[in-house]
VOPAGU-2260 file (C-alpha; in pm, 1 decimal, decimal comma):
REM VOPAGU-2260
SITE   aa  ch    i         X         Y         Z
SITE  MET   A    0    7014,1  -10995,2    7488,7
SITE  ALA   A    1    7154,3  -11346,4    7519,7
SITE  ALA   A    2    6927,8  -11622,5    7639,6
SITE  ARG   A    3    7021,9  -11804,7    7960,0
SITE  PRO   A    4    7106,2  -12172,8    7919,2
SITE  PRO   A    5    6867,4  -12428,5    8065,9
SITE  ALA   A    6    6911,1  -12513,0    8434,6
SITE  ARG   A    7    7074,3  -12846,7    8359,5
SITE  PHE   A    8    7364,3  -12670,5    8182,9
SITE  ARG   A    9    7431,7  -12405,5    8446,6
SITE  LEU   A   10    7735,0  -12465,5    8662,6
SITE  GLU   A   11    7730,5  -12360,1    9022,9
SITE  GLN   A   12    8061,1  -12250,7    9162,5
SITE  ALA   A   13    8154,6  -12304,9    9523,7
SITE  MET   A   14    8402,6  -12091,8    9712,2
SITE  ASN   A   15    8663,5  -12278,6    9915,5
SITE  ILE   A   16    8825,1  -12110,6   10214,2
SITE  THR   A   17    9138,6  -12270,1   10353,8
SITE  VAL   A   18    9265,1  -12167,1   10695,0
SITE  ASN   A   19    9614,6  -12267,2   10797,3
SITE  ALA   A   20    9614,1  -12335,1   11168,7
SITE  GLY   A   21    9986,2  -12269,8   11231,8
SITE  PRO   A   22    9996,1  -11900,2   11138,3
SITE  LEU   A   23    9660,6  -11838,2   11304,9
SITE  ILE   A   24    9779,5  -11990,2   11633,9
SITE  SER   A   25   10104,4  -11790,1   11610,0
SITE  LEU   A   26    9913,2  -11466,2   11562,5
SITE  ILE   A   27    9686,7  -11531,8   11860,2
SITE  ALA   A   28    9984,0  -11633,1   12077,8
SITE  GLY   A   29   10174,5  -11317,3   11982,2
SITE  ILE   A   30    9880,8  -11092,4   12063,1
SITE  LEU   A   31    9827,5  -11262,4   12399,3
SITE  ILE   A   32   10196,6  -11222,8   12486,6
SITE  LEU   A   33   10177,7  -10851,2   12407,4
SITE  ILE   A   34    9864,8  -10805,6   12618,6
SITE  ILE   A   35    9960,7  -11031,8   12912,9
SITE  PRO   A   36   10340,0  -11080,9   12925,1
SITE  ARG   A   37   10317,6  -11275,5   13255,3
SITE  LEU   A   38   10160,6  -11566,1   13067,8
SITE  LEU   A   39   10456,2  -11607,2   12831,3
SITE  ASN   A   40   10556,6  -11951,7   12960,7
SITE  TYR   A   41   10202,1  -12088,1   12938,5
SITE  ILE   A   42   10135,1  -11939,6   12595,2
SITE  VAL   A   43   10459,2  -12081,4   12453,4
SITE  ALA   A   44   10387,6  -12423,5   12604,3
SITE  ILE   A   45   10032,9  -12433,0   12464,7
SITE  TYR   A   46   10156,9  -12310,8   12125,2
SITE  LEU   A   47   10419,8  -12584,9   12105,5
SITE  ILE   A   48   10170,4  -12852,6   12207,4
SITE  LEU   A   49    9914,5  -12736,8   11947,9
SITE  ILE   A   50   10171,2  -12715,2   11666,6
SITE  GLY   A   51   10299,5  -13061,4   11762,0
SITE  LEU   A   52    9949,3  -13210,5   11755,3
SITE  ILE   A   53    9874,3  -13045,2   11421,9
SITE  GLY   A   54   10200,3  -13184,1   11284,3
SITE  LEU   A   55   10122,1  -13535,4   11402,5
SITE  PHE   A   56    9753,8  -13560,5   11317,6
SITE  GLY   A   57    9699,8  -13288,4   11058,3
SITE  VAL   A   58    9416,7  -13040,8   11045,2
SITE  GLY   A   59    9162,0  -13244,8   10848,9
SITE  ALA   A   60    8880,4  -13146,1   11083,0
SITE  LEU   A   61    8953,9  -12774,8   11038,2
SITE  HIS   A   62    8887,2  -12755,1   10662,9
SITE  THR   A   63    8587,0  -12540,8   10578,6
SITE  THR   A   64    8412,5  -12526,4   10244,6
């Protein structure tokens, strides 16, 4: 049985999860359009505004680690 290295030599590994906002917003918008087709104009308008804001300012606040 191999001995474990001392605590100072052990490396902890972190898992990074990256979420792209564009595809996630598209998926939600598509599902809402299927469920409530009357809201198509509003959903498309909100989608375009959100994608525009993400394009201008980025999604730095949405990164999770």
